[in-house]
N, C-alpha and C positions, 0 to 999 in steps of 0.2 A: 504495499499500500504506499502510497506518496503521500507526502505531507506538502501542501502548496500555501503560499501566501499570495491571497487574493482578496478581492473587493467584494462585499456582500452590500447589497442596496437594500436603503431603507428610504425613507421619506413618502412624500406623496406624489401624487400623480405631476408630471411636469415641475420634481421639486426634488430632484435625487438629492440622495446625502449617503455616502459610502463608509463602511467602517473597515479598516484593515484588518483583516483576520489570518489566523494561521488554521487550518481545515484541511481534512483528508479528502483525497481528492475525488473518493465516491460518492462525497455528498452532493444535495445540491446547493446553487449560489448562495441561496439565503438560510440553509439548512444549518446542522450544528458545528459547531467551531472549538477550536482546542483554546484559543485565547485571543483577544483583543488587542492588536498592536497600535493602532491609532483611527484618525479619521479622515475621511477627504470630501469636501464642500467644493463640488465643480463650480458651482456659481461663483464663487470666491478663491481663484486660482493659488496664489502664494500662500495669504493669511486664512484659508480654509484647509490646509493642510497642518496634522498634528499627529508625529507618530514617535514612537520609542524606538531610538536608533541602537539602542545597546539591545533590546528584547530581539529586533531583527535579526540584527547581526547574529545573535545567540541561536535562533532559529537557523539562520544560513549553515551557521557550522555543523548545525547537528543533521544537515543535510536536506532542509528543506527547501523547495523549489519553488523562484518568484515569478510570478507571474509576468507579460511585457508591460501591462497598464500599470502594475505597482512599481516594476524597474523604472519606468519613466518618471514618475510619483517621487520616487527615491532621487532620481537624478536631479530633477527641478528643485528638489529642498536642498540639496547639496551646493547648486550654482550659487556664485556669489551675486548678492542684490544691486543690480546697476544704480537703483534710484535710492539707495542708502548711504 
């Protein structure tokens, strides 16, 4: 069984809100999960991302696979902010 770090959709219609979760790949998108690692609000690109980087790194070291979307979010948060 593969463990993945992926998004779980919450929020109402046309107002999405996602949680970054660790889950077994056999469970559905919004189904059972092992741990919540953060949140992502696509309506607030930079300020809408909150994540526990240490916990993410711990799960990656244990062998968890990161989905492409979560990789993109992690890359976004690691980039220096040019407006600051």
